[in-house]
Backbone as CSV, one residue per row, in Angstrom:
resi,resn,N_x,N_y,N_z,CA_x,CA_y,CA_z,C_x,C_y,C_z
1,MET,1.016,-1.091,-0.046,0.193,-0.076,0.257,0.718,1.266,-0.211
2,LYS,0.611,2.225,-1.052,1.057,3.632,-0.581,0.586,4.029,0.952
3,SER,1.029,4.844,1.707,1.625,5.806,2.426,1.428,6.914,2.601
4,TYR,0.852,8.188,3.022,0.872,8.886,2.957,1.017,9.897,4.566
5,SER,2.123,10.928,4.619,1.968,11.812,6.073,1.189,12.888,5.508
6,PRO,0.037,13.223,5.744,-0.919,14.813,5.729,0.418,15.837,6.296
7,LYS,1.121,15.992,6.462,1.965,16.840,6.570,3.463,17.604,5.804
8,GLY,2.637,15.924,5.414,4.659,16.125,3.700,3.606,16.120,2.325
9,LEU,2.449,16.575,2.589,1.569,17.118,1.363,0.825,18.279,0.970
10,LYS,1.066,18.757,-0.610,0.785,20.077,-0.330,-1.075,20.086,0.040
11,THR,-1.708,20.848,0.193,-3.175,21.232,0.240,-4.063,20.591,-0.771
12,SER,-3.348,20.850,-1.842,-4.156,20.573,-2.973,-3.562,18.865,-3.395
13,ASP,-2.593,18.851,-3.085,-2.768,16.742,-3.524,-3.461,16.194,-2.138
14,LEU,-3.532,16.631,-1.362,-4.435,16.302,0.261,-5.815,16.609,0.162
15,GLN,-6.062,17.275,-0.840,-7.834,17.445,-1.374,-7.881,16.771,-1.825
16,THR,-6.981,15.968,-3.277,-7.139,15.466,-4.592,-7.592,14.034,-3.555
17,ILE,-6.729,13.377,-2.765,-7.016,12.657,-2.055,-8.130,12.071,-1.462
18,LEU,-8.191,13.139,-0.684,-9.571,13.106,-0.138,-10.759,13.064,-0.919
19,GLN,-10.353,13.649,-1.781,-12.012,13.782,-2.517,-12.523,12.131,-3.120
20,ASN,-11.237,11.975,-3.496,-10.764,10.450,-4.957,-11.244,9.172,-4.155
21,THR,-10.728,9.253,-2.267,-11.756,8.491,-1.806,-11.874,8.258,-0.440
22,VAL,-12.311,9.162,0.048,-13.744,9.014,0.906,-15.062,9.677,0.192
23,MET,-15.485,8.633,-1.119,-16.813,9.222,-1.743,-17.850,7.157,-1.913
24,PRO,-18.754,7.540,-2.328,-19.448,8.928,-2.830,-19.571,9.412,-1.563
25,ARG,-20.101,11.031,-1.421,-20.823,11.841,-0.996,-21.417,12.460,-1.345
26,PRO,-22.660,12.941,-0.502,-23.820,13.682,-0.707,-23.553,14.884,-1.158
27,ILE,-23.958,15.098,-1.855,-24.260,17.002,-1.687,-25.252,17.599,-1.427
28,ALA,-25.021,18.981,-0.117,-25.746,20.008,0.049,-25.472,20.696,-0.883
29,PHE,-26.487,20.725,-1.588,-27.076,22.323,-2.953,-27.574,23.744,-1.761
30,ALA,-26.275,24.928,-1.047,-27.116,25.339,-0.425,-27.264,26.713,-0.201
31,SER,-28.622,26.866,-0.249,-29.419,28.153,-0.153,-29.442,29.230,1.130
32,THR,-28.611,30.177,0.368,-28.699,31.088,1.255,-28.845,32.669,1.101
33,ILE,-29.112,33.233,2.123,-29.145,34.550,1.791,-28.595,35.852,2.158
34,ASP,-27.682,37.164,1.779,-27.170,37.208,2.691,-28.236,39.144,3.071
35,LYS,-27.369,39.857,3.856,-28.614,41.134,5.037,-29.715,41.694,4.320
36,GLU,-28.661,41.873,3.005,-29.598,42.328,1.678,-30.642,41.993,0.960
37,GLY,-30.691,40.566,1.847,-31.905,40.188,0.668,-31.527,39.027,-0.934
38,ASN,-29.693,38.878,-1.634,-29.764,38.725,-1.821,-29.559,37.190,-1.749
39,PRO,-30.442,36.398,-3.040,-29.811,34.913,-2.702,-28.066,34.419,-3.778
40,ASN,-27.865,33.575,-2.677,-26.790,32.786,-3.136,-26.793,31.011,-3.214
41,LEU,-26.600,30.242,-4.582,-27.063,29.209,-3.860,-25.537,27.948,-4.986
42,SER,-25.082,27.629,-3.739,-23.695,26.660,-4.416,-24.154,25.500,-3.490
43,PRO,-23.040,24.325,-4.817,-22.671,23.118,-4.331,-21.815,22.752,-2.887
44,PHE,-21.733,21.654,-1.819,-21.112,21.076,-1.086,-20.896,19.956,-0.717
45,SER,-19.869,18.955,-1.548,-19.878,18.050,-0.282,-19.349,17.190,0.038
46,PHE,-18.803,18.141,1.629,-18.325,17.773,2.869,-19.704,18.040,3.419
47,PHE,-20.652,16.670,3.286,-21.747,17.193,4.112,-22.584,15.856,4.102
48,ASN,-22.981,15.785,5.724,-23.453,14.296,5.812,-24.971,14.840,7.201
49,ALA,-26.008,13.974,7.562,-26.520,13.712,8.344,-26.178,13.311,9.934
50,PHE,-26.340,14.065,10.507,-24.999,13.914,12.419,-26.179,13.698,13.490
51,SER,-26.789,13.404,13.378,-27.868,13.450,14.014,-29.341,13.067,14.292
52,SER,-30.302,12.128,14.552,-31.818,12.288,14.125,-33.175,13.446,15.458
53,ASN,-31.857,13.834,16.796,-32.686,13.953,17.975,-32.403,14.475,18.792
54,PRO,-31.636,15.787,18.068,-32.070,17.159,17.344,-31.437,16.335,15.833
55,PRO,-32.680,16.806,14.937,-32.403,16.511,13.444,-30.698,17.626,12.774
56,ILE,-29.194,16.846,12.781,-28.516,17.625,12.356,-27.706,17.534,11.409
57,LEU,-27.906,18.436,10.461,-27.067,18.485,9.446,-26.107,19.529,9.430
58,ILE,-24.941,18.753,8.775,-23.621,19.446,8.794,-23.058,18.980,7.708
59,PHE,-22.219,20.949,6.962,-21.681,20.932,5.664,-20.332,22.005,6.002
60,SER,-19.340,21.894,5.130,-18.626,22.629,5.048,-18.064,23.359,4.042
61,PRO,-18.210,24.556,3.999,-17.639,25.587,2.485,-15.908,25.585,3.441
62,ALA,-15.456,25.094,3.066,-13.997,25.190,3.291,-13.487,26.467,2.708
63,ARG,-12.411,27.156,2.712,-11.243,27.375,2.845,-10.852,27.663,1.315
64,LYS,-10.753,28.408,0.160,-9.979,27.691,-1.419,-8.852,27.159,-1.334
65,GLY,-8.389,26.078,-1.715,-6.888,25.815,-1.459,-5.992,26.592,-1.848
66,THR,-6.101,27.743,-2.269,-4.604,28.557,-3.168,-4.768,29.685,-2.237
67,ASP,-5.984,30.167,-1.910,-5.308,31.377,-1.165,-5.897,31.471,-0.056
68,GLY,-6.893,30.225,0.036,-7.640,30.548,1.469,-8.530,31.615,2.008
69,SER,-9.220,32.008,0.563,-10.675,33.007,0.732,-11.929,31.870,0.429
70,LEU,-13.323,32.453,1.141,-14.182,31.961,1.296,-15.432,32.084,0.869
71,LYS,-16.186,31.450,0.229,-17.432,31.637,-0.317,-18.678,32.399,0.435
72,ASP,-19.544,32.771,-0.329,-20.417,33.618,-0.220,-21.004,33.112,0.689
73,THR,-21.285,32.104,0.768,-22.357,30.964,1.758,-21.992,30.429,3.265
74,TYR,-20.553,30.344,3.127,-19.908,30.905,4.916,-20.238,31.927,5.132
75,PHE,-20.243,33.412,4.422,-20.449,34.640,5.210,-22.044,35.420,4.925
76,ASN,-22.609,34.675,4.347,-24.084,34.453,4.450,-24.687,33.908,6.543
77,ALA,-24.377,32.491,6.172,-25.030,31.891,6.891,-24.025,32.178,8.049
78,LYS,-22.725,32.787,8.342,-22.732,33.452,9.331,-23.462,34.976,10.141
79,GLU,-24.335,35.415,8.854,-24.588,37.123,8.880,-26.591,36.684,9.259
80,THR,-26.876,35.240,8.692,-28.161,35.341,8.523,-28.565,33.920,9.433
81,LYS,-27.677,33.002,9.855,-27.891,31.948,10.769,-28.915,30.882,10.060
82,GLU,-29.295,31.164,8.380,-29.977,30.437,8.527,-29.687,29.365,6.989
83,VAL,-30.254,28.770,6.064,-30.237,27.905,5.363,-30.769,27.328,4.810
84,VAL,-30.736,26.321,3.216,-31.849,25.500,2.645,-30.515,24.780,2.277
85,ILE,-31.098,23.508,2.863,-29.864,22.010,2.396,-30.704,21.630,0.671
86,ASN,-30.658,22.029,-0.213,-31.493,21.408,-1.488,-30.506,19.727,-1.621
87,MET,-31.174,18.737,-2.167,-30.392,17.118,-2.616,-30.697,17.465,-3.398
88,VAL,-29.697,17.212,-4.648,-29.774,16.866,-5.990,-30.401,15.625,-6.114
89,SER,-30.527,15.875,-7.850,-31.332,14.475,-8.393,-30.201,14.486,-9.171
90,ASN,-30.223,13.179,-9.746,-29.913,13.365,-11.782,-30.195,14.058,-12.635
91,SER,-31.581,14.639,-12.554,-32.242,15.640,-14.005,-31.531,16.702,-13.476
92,MET,-31.340,17.267,-12.401,-30.604,18.156,-12.466,-29.364,19.163,-11.781
93,VAL,-28.347,17.338,-11.734,-26.535,17.676,-11.770,-26.266,18.795,-12.341
94,GLU,-26.092,18.482,-13.335,-25.391,19.558,-14.315,-25.921,20.627,-14.076
95,GLN,-27.180,20.895,-13.900,-27.508,23.311,-13.382,-26.781,23.324,-12.423
96,MET,-26.444,22.189,-11.395,-26.075,21.878,-9.801,-24.419,22.439,-9.763
97,SER,-23.286,21.703,-11.277,-22.015,22.071,-11.707,-21.875,23.414,-12.026
98,LEU,-23.315,24.094,-12.853,-22.762,25.297,-13.220,-23.363,26.601,-12.197
99,ALA,-23.492,25.844,-10.960,-23.847,26.916,-10.090,-22.700,26.835,-9.358
100,SER,-21.762,25.816,-9.233,-20.340,25.504,-8.778,-19.942,27.025,-9.084
101,THR,-19.941,27.884,-10.381,-19.235,29.020,-10.325,-18.550,29.443,-9.826
102,ALA,-17.319,30.397,-9.695,-17.155,31.385,-8.445,-17.627,32.872,-9.310
103,TYR,-19.120,33.143,-9.102,-19.589,33.980,-9.605,-19.107,35.218,-8.598
104,VAL,-19.157,36.642,-9.196,-18.910,37.380,-7.547,-19.937,37.717,-7.050
105,LYS,-19.756,38.370,-6.206,-21.309,38.140,-4.817,-22.355,39.840,-5.626
106,GLY,-23.095,38.852,-5.429,-24.456,39.741,-5.288,-25.261,39.081,-6.907
107,VAL,-24.178,37.779,-7.699,-24.887,37.219,-8.664,-26.168,35.625,-8.302
108,ASN,-27.046,36.427,-8.309,-28.507,35.050,-8.859,-27.900,34.001,-9.215
109,GLU,-27.093,33.265,-8.271,-26.988,31.958,-8.727,-28.163,30.463,-9.613
110,PHE,-29.341,30.871,-8.762,-30.193,30.676,-9.226,-30.789,31.047,-10.895
111,GLU,-31.073,32.345,-11.082,-30.722,32.607,-12.432,-29.820,32.122,-13.558
112,LYS,-28.667,32.453,-13.271,-27.461,31.705,-13.500,-27.676,30.105,-14.102
113,ALA,-27.792,29.692,-13.099,-28.472,28.287,-12.974,-29.556,27.440,-14.113
114,GLY,-31.050,28.554,-14.256,-31.922,28.263,-14.293,-33.011,27.227,-13.645
115,PHE,-32.663,28.032,-12.291,-33.619,27.205,-10.990,-34.434,28.139,-10.533
116,THR,-35.863,27.631,-10.351,-36.821,28.036,-9.973,-36.698,28.352,-8.359
117,MET,-36.678,29.594,-7.727,-36.369,30.120,-6.382,-37.933,30.052,-5.975
118,LEU,-38.043,28.776,-4.733,-39.518,28.595,-3.982,-39.159,29.377,-2.575
119,PRO,-40.568,30.040,-1.954,-39.827,30.911,-0.616,-40.264,29.318,0.254
120,SER,-39.515,29.753,1.368,-39.313,28.656,2.739,-40.817,29.334,3.456
121,GLU,-40.996,28.219,4.752,-41.789,28.487,5.567,-41.641,28.598,6.511
122,GLU,-39.911,28.459,6.960,-39.195,28.215,8.741,-38.191,29.282,7.998
123,VAL,-37.434,29.765,7.234,-36.407,30.745,6.842,-36.887,31.741,5.327
124,LYS,-35.734,32.494,5.661,-35.904,33.690,4.379,-34.612,32.717,3.287
125,ALA,-34.438,32.204,3.506,-33.588,32.054,2.352,-34.980,31.121,1.342
126,TYR,-34.366,30.482,0.027,-35.880,29.750,-0.627,-34.564,28.347,-0.829
127,ARG,-35.680,27.944,-0.940,-35.899,26.536,-1.653,-35.613,26.307,-3.266
128,VAL,-35.184,25.253,-3.489,-34.823,24.946,-5.484,-36.317,24.113,-5.586
129,ALA,-36.654,24.747,-6.269,-38.001,24.107,-6.796,-37.715,22.195,-7.049
130,GLU,-37.018,22.560,-8.277,-35.946,21.180,-8.665,-35.913,20.687,-8.196
131,SER,-35.668,20.500,-7.186,-35.093,19.320,-5.398,-35.694,18.338,-4.986
132,PRO,-36.012,17.202,-5.196,-36.314,16.392,-5.410,-37.154,16.191,-3.590
133,VAL,-35.921,17.084,-2.473,-36.127,17.115,-1.119,-34.955,17.913,-0.482
134,GLN,-35.948,19.025,0.834,-35.031,20.527,0.710,-35.346,20.482,1.931
135,PHE,-34.645,20.668,2.812,-33.989,20.647,4.404,-34.360,22.558,4.808
136,GLU,-35.266,22.390,5.512,-34.790,23.998,6.080,-34.652,24.350,7.029
137,CYS,-33.300,24.729,7.953,-32.585,24.860,8.657,-31.826,26.115,9.788
138,LYS,-31.846,25.901,10.914,-31.191,27.210,11.698,-29.727,26.542,11.849
139,ILE,-28.981,27.706,11.562,-27.171,27.586,12.274,-27.394,27.692,13.838
140,ILE,-27.238,26.631,14.072,-27.360,26.962,15.669,-25.367,26.667,16.144
141,GLU,-24.206,26.617,14.994,-22.999,26.815,15.569,-21.988,26.841,14.092
142,ILE,-21.140,27.579,13.895,-20.171,27.067,12.378,-18.691,27.013,13.517
143,LYS,-18.431,26.087,12.786,-16.548,25.227,14.034,-16.082,25.895,12.774
144,GLU,-14.832,26.680,13.048,-14.400,27.059,12.063,-12.617,26.024,12.238
145,LEU,-12.000,24.922,11.228,-11.456,24.739,11.551,-9.745,24.774,11.334
146,GLY,-9.763,26.310,10.637,-8.407,26.934,11.135,-8.574,28.509,9.545
147,ASN,-7.347,28.593,10.298,-7.608,30.143,8.688,-6.792,29.680,7.143
148,ASN,-6.092,28.617,7.461,-4.906,28.173,6.486,-5.890,27.994,5.223
149,PRO,-5.438,27.527,3.441,-6.314,27.667,2.768,-6.182,25.572,2.664
150,GLY,-7.664,25.738,2.278,-8.274,24.690,2.404,-8.628,23.960,3.913
151,ALA,-9.272,24.649,5.165,-9.281,24.660,5.768,-10.966,24.813,5.873
152,GLY,-11.378,23.846,6.504,-13.155,23.512,6.616,-13.378,24.451,7.593
153,ASN,-14.690,24.732,7.741,-16.127,25.222,8.177,-16.975,24.745,8.782
154,LEU,-17.285,24.358,9.972,-17.926,23.247,10.049,-19.402,23.918,10.367
155,VAL,-20.267,23.668,8.869,-21.799,24.967,9.617,-23.027,23.459,9.861
156,ILE,-22.812,23.979,11.220,-23.544,22.734,12.001,-25.426,23.048,11.910
157,CYS,-26.227,22.200,11.165,-27.753,22.839,11.323,-28.663,22.078,11.700
158,GLU,-29.549,22.653,12.176,-30.916,22.402,12.754,-32.014,22.360,11.488
159,VAL,-32.452,20.892,11.030,-34.304,21.245,10.331,-34.812,21.317,11.177
160,LEU,-35.621,22.907,10.772,-36.557,23.096,10.761,-37.679,22.620,9.962
161,LYS,-37.323,21.881,9.464,-38.732,22.075,8.218,-38.293,21.008,6.960
162,ILE,-38.568,19.691,6.702,-38.536,18.532,5.623,-39.001,19.138,4.846
163,HIS,-38.971,19.326,2.872,-40.499,18.630,1.867,-39.430,17.689,1.282
164,ILE,-40.497,16.562,0.567,-40.147,15.375,0.691,-40.975,15.409,-0.316
165,LEU,-40.723,15.508,-2.603,-41.685,15.241,-3.409,-42.249,14.237,-3.149
166,ASN,-43.753,14.335,-3.500,-44.876,13.544,-3.934,-44.457,12.153,-4.460
167,GLU,-43.979,12.203,-5.444,-43.598,11.381,-6.231,-42.223,10.254,-5.629
168,ALA,-41.743,10.498,-4.588,-40.479,10.135,-4.148,-40.878,8.931,-3.211
169,TYR,-42.631,8.135,-2.868,-42.899,7.871,-2.008,-43.476,6.276,-3.287
170,ASP,-43.331,4.940,-2.685,-43.766,3.930,-3.561,-45.426,4.086,-2.519
171,GLU,-45.905,2.762,-3.154,-47.236,1.918,-3.291,-47.445,1.922,-1.798
172,LYS,-46.726,1.974,-1.202,-46.834,1.269,0.565,-46.308,2.792,1.253
173,GLY,-46.159,3.607,0.981,-45.578,4.847,1.677,-44.303,4.978,1.764
174,ASN,-43.481,4.028,1.355,-41.958,4.173,2.248,-41.128,5.360,0.804
175,ILE,-39.787,5.626,1.426,-38.633,6.431,0.122,-38.599,5.316,-0.267
176,ASP,-38.206,6.219,-1.564,-38.282,4.900,-2.833,-36.614,5.707,-3.365
177,PRO,-35.540,4.954,-3.140,-34.082,5.557,-3.440,-34.107,6.079,-5.662
178,PHE,-35.162,5.187,-5.671,-35.126,5.291,-7.012,-36.022,5.870,-7.751
179,LEU,-36.722,6.271,-7.362,-38.048,7.705,-7.902,-37.513,8.851,-7.165
180,LEU,-36.201,8.642,-6.200,-35.450,10.370,-5.798,-34.903,10.256,-6.702
181,ASP,-34.065,9.384,-6.780,-32.994,9.569,-7.828,-31.719,10.222,-8.173
182,LEU,-31.148,10.535,-6.040,-30.262,11.417,-5.936,-28.664,11.010,-6.554
183,VAL,-27.811,11.857,-6.716,-26.443,11.451,-6.823,-25.236,11.953,-6.066
184,GLY,-24.568,11.037,-5.754,-23.516,11.335,-5.283,-21.855,11.533,-5.726
185,ARG,-21.194,13.031,-5.352,-20.081,13.181,-5.600,-18.306,12.521,-5.536
186,MET,-18.375,11.773,-6.471,-17.526,11.306,-6.642,-15.575,11.733,-6.467
187,GLY,-14.513,11.573,-7.152,-13.799,12.450,-7.418,-13.598,13.375,-8.905
188,GLY,-12.552,15.024,-8.520,-12.094,14.647,-9.827,-13.418,14.743,-10.805
189,PRO,-13.753,15.198,-11.741,-15.362,15.027,-12.682,-16.599,13.845,-12.404
190,TYR,-16.246,12.636,-11.586,-17.272,12.277,-11.513,-17.906,12.055,-10.739
191,TYR,-19.383,11.782,-11.347,-20.593,11.478,-9.954,-20.883,10.154,-10.095
192,ILE,-21.543,10.005,-9.409,-22.453,8.739,-9.544,-24.631,8.565,-8.836
193,LYS,-24.703,8.126,-10.250,-26.469,7.623,-9.932,-27.225,6.597,-8.858
194,THR,-28.045,6.582,-8.633,-28.735,5.605,-7.726,-29.172,5.057,-8.636
195,THR,-29.135,3.584,-9.012,-29.233,2.602,-9.624,-29.339,1.309,-9.945
196,GLN,-30.234,0.569,-10.661,-30.585,-0.750,-9.047,-29.895,-1.390,-9.560
197,GLU,-28.622,-1.723,-10.287,-27.510,-2.443,-10.575,-26.633,-1.810,-9.431
198,GLY,-26.350,-0.578,-8.842,-25.269,-0.208,-8.026,-25.929,-0.265,-6.752
199,LEU,-26.860,-0.162,-6.161,-27.476,-0.812,-4.804,-28.125,-2.269,-4.564
200,PHE,-27.432,-2.592,-3.685,-27.245,-4.039,-3.295,-28.191,-3.817,-1.881
201,LYS,-28.499,-5.102,-1.059,-28.913,-4.965,0.267,-28.040,-5.902,1.706
202,ILE,-27.988,-5.393,2.619,-26.926,-6.625,3.350,-27.804,-7.108,4.620
203,PRO,-28.340,-7.280,5.267,-29.072,-8.066,5.937,-28.420,-7.659,7.188
204,LYS,-29.574,-7.113,8.266,-28.562,-6.837,9.537,-28.742,-6.871,10.131
205,PRO,-27.621,-7.407,11.254,-28.146,-8.686,12.544,-28.984,-7.551,13.952
206,ILE,-30.201,-6.806,13.243,-30.765,-6.402,13.961,-32.056,-7.279,14.987
207,GLY,-31.745,-6.487,16.359,-32.693,-7.301,17.071,-32.008,-8.452,18.186
208,SER,-30.538,-8.776,17.676,-29.887,-9.671,17.796,-28.783,-9.816,17.722
209,ILE,-27.491,-10.325,18.869,-26.765,-10.605,18.881,-26.102,-11.080,17.706
210,ALA,-25.578,-10.864,16.686,-24.895,-11.578,15.629,-23.516,-13.037,16.240
211,MET,-23.805,-13.399,16.241,-22.564,-14.686,16.928,-20.764,-13.801,16.646
212,GLY,-20.366,-13.894,15.318,-19.404,-13.197,14.607,-18.749,-14.221,13.933
213,ILE,-17.685,-14.251,12.808,-16.573,-14.942,12.786,-16.111,-15.808,13.275
214,ASP,-16.197,-15.419,14.589,-14.687,-16.576,15.341,-15.168,-17.198,16.275
215,ALA,-16.932,-17.261,15.858,-17.282,-18.364,16.223,-17.921,-18.869,15.171
216,LEU,-17.648,-19.184,14.035,-17.779,-20.098,13.078,-16.549,-21.254,13.524
217,PRO,-16.841,-23.141,13.223,-15.888,-23.916,13.535,-14.775,-23.080,12.240
218,GLU,-14.152,-23.899,13.236,-12.356,-23.161,11.855,-12.277,-23.393,10.494
219,TYR,-12.613,-24.848,10.744,-12.461,-25.261,8.965,-13.691,-24.266,8.254
220,ILE,-14.578,-23.766,8.417,-15.074,-23.230,7.800,-14.615,-21.551,7.713
221,ARG,-14.373,-20.961,8.463,-13.142,-20.039,8.747,-12.404,-19.894,8.057
222,ILE,-11.549,-20.547,7.849,-10.505,-20.851,6.661,-10.732,-21.892,5.244
223,SER,-12.273,-21.822,4.937,-12.155,-22.755,3.543,-12.156,-21.607,2.321
224,PRO,-11.143,-22.304,1.264,-11.099,-21.404,0.425,-12.433,-20.738,-0.234
225,TYR,-13.236,-21.552,-0.402,-14.451,-21.371,-0.686,-15.026,-20.571,-0.517
226,LEU,-15.160,-20.191,0.128,-15.789,-19.414,0.860,-14.909,-17.574,1.327
227,THR,-16.012,-16.850,0.941,-15.348,-14.888,0.706,-15.565,-14.437,2.406
228,GLY,-14.957,-13.419,2.389,-14.913,-12.807,3.904,-16.892,-12.716,3.781
229,THR,-16.813,-11.895,2.537,-19.033,-11.575,2.808,-19.539,-12.560,2.679
230,GLU,-19.498,-14.074,2.098,-20.205,-15.365,2.265,-19.913,-15.568,4.225
231,LEU,-18.540,-15.364,4.381,-18.556,-15.340,6.019,-19.297,-14.639,6.901
232,ALA,-19.205,-13.523,6.503,-19.798,-12.516,7.479,-21.659,-12.715,7.346
233,ARG,-22.276,-13.123,5.963,-23.673,-13.078,6.337,-24.139,-15.130,7.441
234,LEU,-23.155,-15.943,7.156,-23.300,-17.236,8.029,-23.089,-16.523,9.434
235,ALA,-21.642,-15.692,9.864,-22.100,-15.201,11.544,-22.808,-13.953,11.404
236,GLY,-23.609,-14.084,11.056,-24.862,-12.638,11.105,-25.379,-13.626,11.977
237,LEU,-26.258,-14.752,12.180,-27.345,-15.649,13.005,-25.920,-15.329,14.494
238,GLU,-27.392,-15.727,15.442,-27.504,-15.760,16.931,-26.218,-16.076,17.400
239,LYS,-26.604,-17.877,16.257,-25.455,-19.152,17.414,-25.786,-20.205,16.151
240,LEU,-25.159,-20.682,16.528,-24.959,-21.715,15.403,-25.932,-22.706,15.017
241,PRO,-26.678,-23.168,14.649,-27.562,-24.239,13.961,-26.879,-25.541,14.521
242,ASP,-27.968,-26.092,14.800,-27.829,-27.584,15.183,-26.494,-28.327,14.258
243,PRO,-25.390,-29.694,15.155,-25.161,-29.257,14.078,-25.022,-30.871,12.998
244,THR,-24.952,-31.367,12.198,-26.106,-31.974,12.108,-24.622,-33.453,11.333
245,GLY,-23.636,-33.032,12.071,-22.529,-34.087,11.843,-21.790,-33.721,10.117
246,ILE,-22.486,-33.805,9.463,-21.917,-33.664,7.983,-20.193,-33.222,7.963
247,GLN,-19.333,-34.237,6.720,-17.876,-33.455,6.508,-17.907,-33.404,5.526
248,PRO,-17.936,-31.678,5.586,-18.006,-30.642,3.627,-17.236,-31.470,3.214
249,THR,-17.990,-31.377,2.075,-16.976,-31.418,0.856,-16.356,-30.499,-0.839
250,LYS,-16.305,-30.200,-1.068,-15.835,-29.378,-1.984,-17.127,-28.715,-2.643
251,GLU,-18.203,-29.445,-3.353,-19.577,-29.532,-3.500,-20.346,-28.566,-2.078
252,ASN,-20.331,-29.540,-1.281,-21.407,-28.942,0.092,-20.666,-27.486,-0.025
253,PHE,-19.303,-26.930,-0.218,-19.380,-25.425,-0.047,-19.678,-24.818,-1.538
254,ILE,-19.548,-25.948,-2.368,-20.453,-24.834,-3.543,-22.074,-24.638,-3.414
255,HIS,-22.383,-25.688,-3.171,-24.205,-25.834,-3.004,-24.456,-24.593,-1.925
256,ALA,-23.180,-24.390,-0.528,-23.848,-23.630,0.032,-23.743,-21.976,0.131
257,LYS,-22.741,-22.160,-1.402,-22.583,-20.593,-1.519,-24.303,-19.740,-1.911
258,SER,-24.736,-21.038,-2.860,-25.714,-20.103,-3.720,-26.724,-20.027,-2.492
259,LEU,-26.465,-20.743,-1.512,-27.453,-21.170,-0.441,-27.854,-19.078,0.301
260,ILE,-26.623,-19.105,0.599,-26.010,-18.113,1.092,-26.209,-17.073,0.250
261,ALA,-25.962,-16.795,-1.178,-26.499,-15.730,-2.284,-27.951,-15.517,-2.339
262,ASP,-29.031,-16.955,-1.348,-30.370,-16.298,-1.501,-30.764,-15.924,-0.467
263,GLY,-29.948,-15.741,0.052,-30.198,-15.206,2.061,-30.542,-16.944,2.875
264,LYS,-30.627,-17.861,2.635,-30.729,-19.280,2.924,-30.298,-19.855,4.342
265,ILE,-29.592,-18.989,5.024,-27.909,-19.079,5.672,-28.277,-20.446,6.902
266,VAL,-29.880,-20.209,7.602,-29.750,-21.554,7.976,-29.310,-23.218,7.065
267,GLU,-29.905,-23.041,6.125,-30.159,-24.049,4.855,-28.542,-24.243,4.608
268,ALA,-28.214,-23.498,4.575,-26.583,-23.303,3.831,-25.671,-23.993,4.767
269,PHE,-26.300,-24.146,6.464,-25.357,-24.497,7.364,-25.730,-26.071,7.477
270,THR,-26.895,-26.520,6.931,-27.160,-28.252,7.049,-26.290,-28.854,5.719
271,PHE,-25.414,-27.542,5.116,-24.085,-28.852,4.596,-22.838,-28.013,5.263
272,LEU,-22.698,-27.826,5.741,-21.274,-27.066,5.963,-21.079,-27.869,7.775
273,TYR,-21.927,-28.083,8.765,-21.995,-27.870,10.048,-22.687,-29.569,10.536
């Protein structure tokens, strides 16, 4: 493996490494206004949810890596203590990218990128009408991480109101990730879509304590036929099932693999244990 000491890297090189390894990242399309009421709109992918009670989102309008300058979003957030965080769908991602242009202060990125300003209900900043999910937030703290180029500024936001597109719900009333069609940020010019091929499920050991891989018989743990993923699925049970006394062969392991793939974990053990 290649190893790096952050202190030995240029800021631009370190940022490139972070952006190309910490991914995919959700995108906070942040809408703010200044004290004079001028709208501003800018995307940030150093962003995520951090609490549900209270509901907290955090994004970071970092200092520019070359000269340490700051975006209008940062100054507006400090002035007004309000922001709308709009999520980005595939149908609007090209326009979102256009809004990331470093326009001079006072330029309305809603107009430049062709977005519709939608009045909010709890804050003065506008929502992006084309966004499928909009979070109206009050800013409870801005934690500045430094004054050097590339230093982040954690804008800690409490969600006051959530708006979700009606068409994003399935027939059972659940939010459908494919109907939301959100995109994530990768490194460089790359983004990632929410697709059937890219989405997969992992059964979680919720409601019981998984026994863990170390509880599996050694011959199963060291088997050349089972992957780490397959061992993890076997180990997700609370305890080993009753043994069958079988001496598993290569064919047994191969058959067990197909059962594991189908989620039939207990049945898979009948060929292994």
